[in-house]
C-alpha positions in Angstrom: 0.0 0.0 0.0 1.9 3.1 -1.1 -0.4 5.3 1.1 0.0 3.1 4.2 -3.5 3.9 5.5 -4.0 0.4 6.8 -1.6 -1.1 9.4 1.0 -3.4 7.8 1.9 -6.7 9.5 3.7 -6.3 12.8 7.4 -6.2 12.4 7.3 -5.9 8.7 9.2 -2.6 8.7 11.7 -3.2 11.5 14.8 -1.0 11.0 13.5 0.4 7.7 12.8 3.9 6.4 9.3 3.8 4.9 8.5 5.9 1.9 4.8 6.7 1.9 2.8 8.7 -0.6 0.4 11.5 0.3 -3.4 10.8 0.0 -6.4 8.8 1.3 -5.7 9.4 5.0 -4.0 11.8 7.4 -0.2 12.1 7.7 -0.5 11.1 11.4 -2.1 7.7 10.5 0.6 7.0 7.9 3.5 7.7 10.3 1.8 5.9 13.2 1.3 2.8 11.1 4.9 2.8 9.9 6.2 3.2 13.5 3.9 0.4 14.8 5.4 -1.9 12.1 9.0 -1.1 13.3 10.0 1.7 10.9 12.8 4.0 12.2 11.8 6.9 10.0 9.4 8.0 7.2 9.8 9.9 3.9 6.5 11.4 2.8 6.1 11.9 -1.0 3.9 14.9 -1.9 1.3 14.6 -4.7 2.7 17.7 -6.4 6.1 19.3 -7.1 5.6 21.7 -4.2 6.7 22.2 -0.6 4.8 20.3 2.1 4.5 21.0 5.8 2.6 18.0 7.2 0.8 18.0 10.6 2.5 15.3 12.6 1.0 15.5 16.1 1.4 12.4 18.2 4.1 10.8 16.1 7.3 9.5 17.5 9.8 8.8 14.6 11.6 11.3 12.3 9.8 12.3 9.1 11.2 13.8 5.9 9.3 15.2 2.9 10.1 15.1 -0.8 8.2 16.4 -3.9 6.4 14.2 -6.3 9.1 14.1 -8.9 11.8 13.5 -6.2 9.7 10.6 -4.8 9.3 9.1 -8.2 13.0 9.4 -8.9 13.9 7.7 -5.5 11.4 4.9 -6.2 12.8 4.3 -9.8 16.3 4.2 -8.4 15.4 1.7 -5.7 13.7 -0.6 -8.2 16.8 -0.6 -10.4 19.4 -0.7 -7.6 18.1 -3.1 -4.9 20.5 -3.4 -2.0 22.2 0.0 -2.4 22.8 1.8 0.8 22.4 5.6 1.0 24.0 7.7 3.7 23.2 11.2 4.9 26.2 13.3 6.0 26.1 14.8 9.5 26.3 17.6 10.2 24.8 18.5 6.8 25.7 21.7 5.0 22.7 23.8 3.8 22.9 24.8 0.1 21.0 27.9 -0.8 19.4 27.3 -4.2 16.7 30.0 -4.1 16.6 33.6 -2.9 14.4 34.6 0.0 10.7 34.3 -1.0 7.5 35.9 0.2 5.3 32.9 1.1 2.0 32.4 -0.7 0.1 32.8 2.6 1.9 36.0 3.7 -0.3 39.1 4.0 0.3 41.7 1.4 -0.4 45.4 1.1 -1.3 48.0 0.4 -2.7 49.3 3.7 -5.8 51.5 3.5 -3.7 54.4 4.8 -0.6 56.2 3.6 1.8 54.0 5.6 3.5 51.1 3.9 2.7 47.6 5.2 4.2 45.1 5.8 7.2 46.7 7.4 9.7 43.8 7.1 9.9 40.1 6.2 11.2 37.4 8.5 11.6 33.6 8.2 8.2 31.9 8.6 8.1 28.8 6.4 8.9 25.3 7.7 10.5 26.6 10.9 11.7 23.9 13.3 9.9 25.1 16.4 9.1 23.9 19.9 5.6 22.4 20.3 3.3 22.1 23.2 3.0 18.7 24.9 6.5 17.9 26.0 9.9 19.3 26.8 11.4 17.8 23.7 8.5 18.3 21.3 9.6 19.8 18.0 7.9 20.3 14.7 7.9 22.3 11.5 5.5 25.2 11.5 4.7 28.0 9.1 3.0 31.4 9.4 3.3 34.8 10.9 3.4 33.1 14.3 6.9 31.9 13.2 8.0 35.1 11.5 6.9 37.4 14.4 9.2 35.7 17.0 12.1 36.3 14.6 11.4 40.0 14.4 10.7 40.2 18.2 13.9 38.4 19.0 15.9 40.7 16.6 14.4 43.8 18.2 15.2 42.4 21.7 18.9 41.9 20.7 19.1 45.4 19.3 17.5 47.0 22.4 19.9 45.1 24.6 22.8 46.4 22.5 21.4 49.9 22.3 19.3 50.6 25.3 19.5 54.3 24.4 17.4 53.7 21.2 13.7 54.3 21.3 11.5 51.4 20.0 11.0 53.4 16.8 14.7 53.8 16.3 15.4 50.1 16.9 12.7 49.2 14.4 14.2 51.7 11.9 17.6 50.0 12.2 16.0 46.7 11.2 14.1 48.3 8.3 17.0 50.4 7.0 19.3 47.4 6.8 16.8 44.8 5.6 17.6 43.2 2.2 15.0 43.8 -0.5 16.4 40.9 -2.6 13.3 38.7 -2.4 10.9 37.0 -4.9 7.2 36.2 -4.7 6.6 32.5 -4.2 3.4 32.8 -6.2 5.1 33.4 -9.6 8.8 33.8 -8.9 8.8 37.5 -9.8 10.7 40.1 -7.7 8.8 40.9 -4.6 7.5 44.4 -4.4 7.5 46.6 -1.2 3.8 45.8 -0.9 4.8 42.1 -0.4 8.0 42.3 1.6 8.1 45.9 3.0 11.7 46.9 3.5 12.8 43.3 3.0 14.1 40.4 5.1 15.6 41.5 8.4 19.4 41.3 8.9 20.4 41.6 12.6 24.1 41.9 11.9 24.0 45.2 9.9 21.2 46.5 12.1 23.6 46.4 15.1 25.6 49.3 13.6 23.4 51.0 11.0 25.1 54.4 11.1 21.7 56.1 10.9 18.4 55.6 12.7 14.9 57.3 12.5 12.6 58.2 15.4 8.8 58.6 15.4 7.5 59.9 18.7 4.2 58.9 20.3 3.0 62.5 19.8 3.7 62.2 16.1 1.9 58.9 15.9 -1.2 60.4 17.5 -1.0 63.5 15.2 -0.9 61.2 12.2 -4.0 59.2 13.2 -6.2 59.4 10.1 -9.3 59.0 12.3 -8.4 62.4 13.8 -7.6 64.0 10.4 -3.9 63.1 10.5 -1.7 62.0 7.6 0.3 58.8 8.1 2.6 59.6 5.2 4.2 62.3 7.3 5.4 59.9 9.9 9.2 59.7 10.2 9.4 56.0 9.3 11.8 54.3 6.9 9.3 53.6 4.2 7.3 55.8 1.8 3.8 55.1 0.5 1.3 57.3 -1.3 -2.2 56.1 -2.2 -2.5 59.0 -4.7 0.3 60.4 -6.7 -0.4 63.0 -9.4 2.6 64.4 -11.2 4.8 64.4 -8.1 4.7 63.2 -4.5 6.9 64.7 -1.8 8.0 63.2 1.5 10.2 64.4 4.3 12.3 62.1 6.5 14.7 62.8 9.3 17.7 60.6 10.0 19.9 60.7 13.1 23.5 59.7 13.1 24.6 56.8 15.4 28.2 57.7 14.6 30.0 60.2 12.6 29.7 59.7 8.8 29.1 61.1 5.4 26.2 59.9 3.3 25.0 60.1 -0.4 21.3 60.0 -0.9 19.6 58.9 -4.2 16.6 57.2 -5.7 16.7 53.8 -7.4 14.1 52.3 -9.9 11.9 55.4 -9.8 12.2 59.0 -11.0 12.6 61.9 -8.7 15.2 63.5 -6.4 16.5 63.6 -2.9 17.7 66.9 -1.3 20.2 67.2 0.0 21.9 64.5 -2.0 24.9 64.4 0.4 25.5 65.3 4.0 27.9 64.8 6.9 26.6 64.2 10.4 28.4 64.0 13.7 27.1 61.3 16.2 23.8 62.5 17.5 23.2 65.0 14.8 20.0 64.9 12.6 19.3 65.9 9.0 15.9 66.2 7.3 15.9 65.1 3.7 13.2 65.8 1.1 12.3 63.0 -1.3 10.4 64.0 -4.5 8.9 61.1 -6.5 8.2 62.0 -10.1 5.7 59.7 -11.7 5.7 61.2 -15.2 6.2 58.2 -17.5 5.1 55.7 -15.0 2.2 53.4 -15.8 -1.0 55.2 -14.7 -3.5 53.3 -12.6 -0.8 51.1 -11.2 1.7 51.0 -8.3 5.2 52.3 -9.0 8.1 51.0 -6.8 11.6 52.1 -5.9 13.8 52.8 -3.0 15.7 55.6 -1.3 19.3 54.6 -1.0 21.6 56.0 1.6 25.2 55.2 0.7 27.9 55.7 3.4 31.3 56.9 2.3 32.8 54.8 5.1 33.2 51.1 4.2 32.6 50.1 7.8 28.9 51.2 7.6 26.1 49.3 5.7 24.2 50.7 2.7 20.7 51.7 3.9 17.5 51.9 2.0 13.8 52.8 2.4 11.2 51.2 0.2 9.0 53.4 -2.0 5.4 52.5 -3.1 3.2 55.1 -4.8 0.0 54.6 -6.7 0.1 56.6 -9.9 -3.4 58.0 -10.2 -5.1 57.2 -13.5 -6.9 59.7 -15.7 -10.1 60.6 -13.9 -12.9 62.5 -15.3 -15.1 64.3 -12.8 -18.4 65.9 -13.8 -20.4 68.6 -11.9 -23.3 68.6 -11.6 -23.9 64.9 -12.0 -27.4 65.5 -13.4 -29.2 68.3 -15.0 -32.7 69.4 -13.9 -34.2 72.3 -15.9 -37.5 73.7 -17.0 -38.7 76.0 -19.8 -42.0 77.3 -21.1 -43.5 75.7 -24.2 -41.5 76.8 -27.2 -38.7 78.1 -25.0 -35.3 76.8 -23.9 -33.1 76.4 -20.9 -29.3 76.6 -20.4 -27.1 74.3 -18.4 -23.4 74.5 -17.6 -21.5 71.2 -16.9 -17.9 71.4 -15.5 -15.5 68.7 -16.7 -12.4 68.2 -14.5 -9.4 65.8 -14.7 -8.6 64.6 -11.1 -5.8 62.4 -12.3 -2.6 62.6 -14.2 -2.0 64.4 -17.5 -3.5 63.2 -20.8 -7.3 63.0 -20.4 -9.4 63.3 -23.6 -13.2 63.3 -23.9 -15.9 63.3 -26.5 -19.7 63.6 -26.6 -21.4 60.5 -28.1 -24.8 60.7 -29.9 -27.0 57.8 -30.9 -27.9 54.3 -29.6 -25.4 52.3 -27.5 -25.0 50.0 -24.5 -25.2 52.2 -21.4 -24.4 51.6 -17.7 -27.9 52.5 -16.5 -26.6 51.5 -13.0 -23.0 52.3 -12.3 -22.0 51.7 -8.6 -18.3 50.8 -8.4 -16.9 49.8 -5.0 -15.6 52.8 -3.2 -14.4 51.1 0.0 -12.1 48.2 0.8 -14.8 46.4 2.7 -17.4 43.8 1.8 -20.1 41.5 3.1 -20.5 37.8 2.5 -22.6 36.9 -0.5 -22.2 33.2 -0.7 -24.3 30.0 -0.4 -23.1 26.5 0.5 -24.6 23.5 -1.2 -24.4 21.0 1.6 -26.3 23.1 4.2 -28.3 25.4 1.9 -27.2 28.2 4.2 -25.1 31.3 3.6 -25.4 35.1 3.4 -26.5 37.4 0.6 -26.3 41.1 -0.3 -28.8 42.9 -2.4 -28.9 46.5 -3.7 -31.6 48.3 -5.7 -31.9 50.1 -9.0 -34.7 52.0 -10.6 -35.8 52.0 -14.3 -37.7 55.0 -15.6 -38.8 53.2 -18.7 -39.0 49.6 -20.1 -35.5 48.4 -20.5 -33.6 45.5 -22.1 -30.7 44.5 -20.0 -27.4 43.4 -21.7 -25.0 42.8 -18.8 -25.0 42.3 -15.0 -21.8 42.7 -13.0 -21.1 42.7 -9.3 -17.6 43.4 -7.9 -16.3 41.3 -5.0 -13.3 39.6 -3.5 -12.5 36.0 -2.5 -11.3 34.7 0.8 -9.2 31.7 -0.1 -5.5 31.3 -1.2 -3.8 34.4 -2.5 -4.5 34.9 -6.2 -7.4 32.4 -6.4 -10.6 33.3 -8.2 -14.3 32.3 -7.8 -14.4 30.0 -10.8 -11.8 27.7 -9.2 -14.2 26.7 -6.4 -17.8 27.6 -7.3 -20.1 24.8 -8.5 -22.4 27.5 -9.8 -23.0 31.3 -10.0 -26.4 32.9 -9.7 -27.8 36.3 -10.7 -31.3 37.2 -9.5 -33.5 40.2 -10.0 -36.2 40.7 -7.4 -39.2 43.0 -7.2 -39.2 45.7 -4.5 -41.3 45.2 -1.3 -41.2 48.3 0.8 -37.5 49.0 0.5 -36.2 45.4 0.4 -36.3 42.4 -2.0 -39.7 40.7 -2.2 -38.1 37.4 -1.5 -34.9 35.4 -1.1 -33.8 31.9 -2.1 -36.2 29.5 -0.4 -38.5 32.2 1.1 -41.0 34.9 0.0 -41.9 35.7 -3.5 -39.9 34.2 -6.4 -37.5 36.5 -8.3 -38.7 38.4 -11.4 -35.7 36.8 -13.2 -32.9 34.4 -12.2 -30.1 32.6 -13.9 -27.9 29.9 -12.3 -25.0 28.4 -14.3 -21.6 26.9 -14.2 -18.7 29.3 -14.1 -17.4 27.7 -17.3 -20.5 28.4 -19.4 -20.7 31.1 -22.1 -21.2 34.7 -21.0 -19.7 34.2 -17.5 -16.5 36.1 -16.8 -13.7 33.8 -15.7 -10.4 34.3 -13.9 -11.8 37.2 -11.9 -13.6 37.8 -8.6 -16.2 40.0 -10.3 -19.5 38.1 -11.0 -20.2 39.4 -14.6 -22.7 38.0 -17.0 -23.0 38.9 -20.7 -26.6 38.0 -21.4 -26.2 37.9 -25.2 -23.2 35.6 -25.0 -25.3 33.4 -22.7 -28.2 33.4 -25.1 -30.5 35.1 -22.5 -33.1 37.8 -22.7 -34.1 40.1 -19.9 -36.6 42.9 -20.5 -37.9 44.7 -17.5 -40.8 47.2 -17.2 -40.3 50.5 -15.4 -39.9 50.1 -11.7 -37.6 49.4 -8.7 -35.6 46.1 -8.6 -33.0 44.4 -6.5 -29.9 42.6 -7.8 -28.5 39.7 -5.9 -25.4 37.8 -7.2 -23.6 35.0 -5.5 -21.5 31.8 -6.0 -22.4 28.5 -4.5 -19.6 26.4 -3.0 -19.7 22.8 -1.9 -19.3 23.3 1.9 -17.9 25.4 4.7 -15.1 24.5 4.9 -14.4 22.9 1.5 -13.7 19.1 1.4 -10.0 19.7 1.5 -10.3 21.9 4.6 -9.9 25.3 2.9 -12.4 28.0 3.9 -13.7 29.8 0.8 -15.9 32.8 1.0 -16.9 35.4 -1.6 -17.6 39.0 -0.5 -19.5 41.6 -2.4 -17.8 45.0 -2.3 -19.7 47.8 -0.5 -20.1 51.6 -0.9 -20.2 54.3 1.8 -22.8 56.2 -0.2 -26.5 55.5 -0.6 -27.6 55.4 -4.2 -31.3 54.5 -3.7 -32.6 52.4 -0.8 -30.1 51.1 1.8 -28.6 47.9 0.5 -29.9 44.7 2.3 -28.2 41.7 3.8 -29.7 38.3 4.8 -27.6 35.8 6.8 -28.7 32.2 7.5 -25.3 30.7 8.2 -24.5 30.2 11.9 -20.7 30.3 11.2 -21.3 33.9 10.0 -23.4 34.8 13.0 -26.7 34.2 11.1 -29.8 32.2 11.9 -31.9 30.0 9.6 -35.0 31.8 8.4 -33.4 35.3 8.8 -35.0 38.2 6.9 -33.5 41.0 4.9 -32.0 43.9 6.9 -30.1 47.0 6.1 -26.3 46.6 5.7 -25.7 49.7 7.8 -26.7 47.6 10.8 -24.3 44.8 9.9 -21.6 47.2 8.8 -22.0 50.7 10.0 -21.0 53.5 7.6 -21.9 51.4 4.5 -25.2 51.9 2.6 -24.7 50.5 -0.9 -23.2 47.6 -2.7 -21.2 47.4 -6.0 -23.0 46.6 -9.2 -23.1 47.6 -12.9 -26.2 47.1 -15.2 -25.8 47.7 -18.9 -28.7 48.3 -21.2 -29.4 49.8 -24.7 -30.3 53.5 -24.7 -30.2 56.8 -26.6 -27.4 59.3 -26.0 -28.0 63.0 -26.4 -31.7 63.4 -27.3 -32.6 65.7 -30.2 -33.8 68.4 -27.8 -30.3 68.8 -26.2 -27.5 70.6 -28.0 -23.9 71.0 -26.6 -21.5 73.8 -27.5 -18.6 71.3 -27.8 -18.2 67.7 -28.9 -14.9 67.0 -27.2 -11.6 68.2 -25.7 -8.6 67.4 -23.6 -7.6 68.1 -20.0 -4.2 68.2 -18.3 -3.7 67.2 -14.6 -6.0 69.3 -12.5 -7.5 71.2 -15.4 -11.2 71.9 -15.9 -13.5 73.2 -18.7 -17.1 74.0 -19.0 -19.6 72.3 -21.4 -22.6 74.4 -22.3 -25.9 72.6 -23.0 -29.1 74.1 -24.5 -32.4 72.3 -23.8 -35.0 73.2 -26.4 -38.8 72.8 -25.9 -39.7 73.7 -29.5 -40.8 70.2 -30.5 -41.8 68.9 -27.0 -45.2 68.5 -25.5 -45.8 69.9 -22.0 -44.6 67.6 -19.3 -41.4 66.0 -18.0 -38.9 64.6 -20.5 -35.9 62.4 -19.7 -32.7 62.0 -21.6 -29.0 61.7 -21.1 -25.6 63.0 -22.2 -23.0 60.3 -22.9 -19.4 61.5 -22.4 -16.7 59.1 -23.6 -13.2 59.5 -22.3 -9.9 57.6 -21.7 -10.7 57.5 -18.0 -9.8 53.8 -17.4 -12.2 53.3 -14.6 -15.2 55.0 -16.3 -14.7 55.3 -20.0 -18.4 56.3 -20.4 -20.0 58.9 -18.1 -23.7 59.5 -18.1 -25.3 62.8 -17.2 -29.1 62.3 -16.8 -31.3 65.1 -18.2 -34.7 66.0 -16.7 -36.4 68.7 -18.7 -39.9 69.9 -17.7 -41.8 71.8 -20.3 -44.5 74.1 -18.8 -47.8 74.4 -20.5 
């Protein structure tokens, strides 16, 4: 039995090393069966060419681990070379074959505030650590619970060596001397500051860094964003900006631990450091100004680099501070967001619309006229938070989020899309785990959906399908459905509706033990009625038979949920005339679009229309300005 899930005959493995393959039962059962048959050690063979950290509680013999290809090679060699004896040298000499890696399970940035996280990286994968249960209990363990003691121990050593340092100065010594030479275990690419912070800590150089940085408790309190502070002003050895238009400027103050001359520069990103060189006596401080120039950097993406402090004395280490700035994309802002005007029969009204570029240079716009697919509902996520919108097949329970939209006229829907994020392994997407995805449209019942799965009125329209079927977006955590590609029709009369979208997973947790949850992104603005939540899953604090309730109760400060609804509509009605059909805007520039609304050919009453402004704003390439024009009799 290559899996050794059943106990072999007593004494059949006396003095042997048992090679056992992964699968069919727990690692503990495999090792205990081998030990009971007399084995002196076990080699576990993984079922993939990847690292393995098996749980081995209550086992008493040594266990080694090899990858699938390594195990196959060992087995093939043994078959062809029976009787060969293999020896392991002791003590062994470690051979470094790979650079430091950021583990797949390691938390990544960015933080929601202008302070770079993580700060540093430390060893945390397959660490031989003491275990509970006995004075000699040891085992391999992974996680931040392994990395944190490394960092805490390093700081303890530094504080013992330099009792005069503040905690912030000791931390700065670790960050300034950390090595950024790390890769991402997910794809092998160089790790960015959002993954590894300043880098992997090095206690040796941190003992005599030459420079340190201090951030006082008062400065920390002043930078509290909840009190209106700005964390980017903190005197810490990292630089992060959540918004960078044209240039971003930071100030940092360094204090000399010993006399030395330093050269300051930027690497891998444009900009300057002033002064670029300075001499400090022990105890002296110098404030440097770092200007990051993002011209030429990819817009709508993070740009990375580092501030390098190079000592002229060879006895001192080279220091660095990681830089991570988000280069704002082109962003078209429109004010007012809708036009409401009136005129007497045969008359006209004037409206002025201000177009502004809130992003970097290069925005262009044009006015579209005619029929096209329109986002009649456009509610992008504007927070980093979400609520569970997931069902589990085995229990029939879960939690759902619904938000409303209103149609002023009969409408044919072309696409439904809901933004969200997945709690699973880093980089995973919904289609890897979901057995199905459902989009449902419910009628309104006094500010909430008229029903829910298994209760109340049925939906007005619903579609459940496999993630692999046509029309379903794959490789993403946005639940998007192209109705035409899926050969579906959805025509809705005027009225208020609620959109619910969710994946269905097998169980909580999944059969392999992984917990998988999909969250729908939320908004801190209310676009219609307050978005609703229903929670029937006890693991999420819900109760079977629960009813819809406002999300502001479950998540204070949030009132809406993400969603986009596309439909066919007319842009720029014949009774609306603009004084320009397009233009361009530099960073921070604005212009005014004049619009004339004519009642010449209109009957008395209220008329609805829209202006459609196309632009190279990557987040919103089409902006809709609703028009409401009342013609008096």
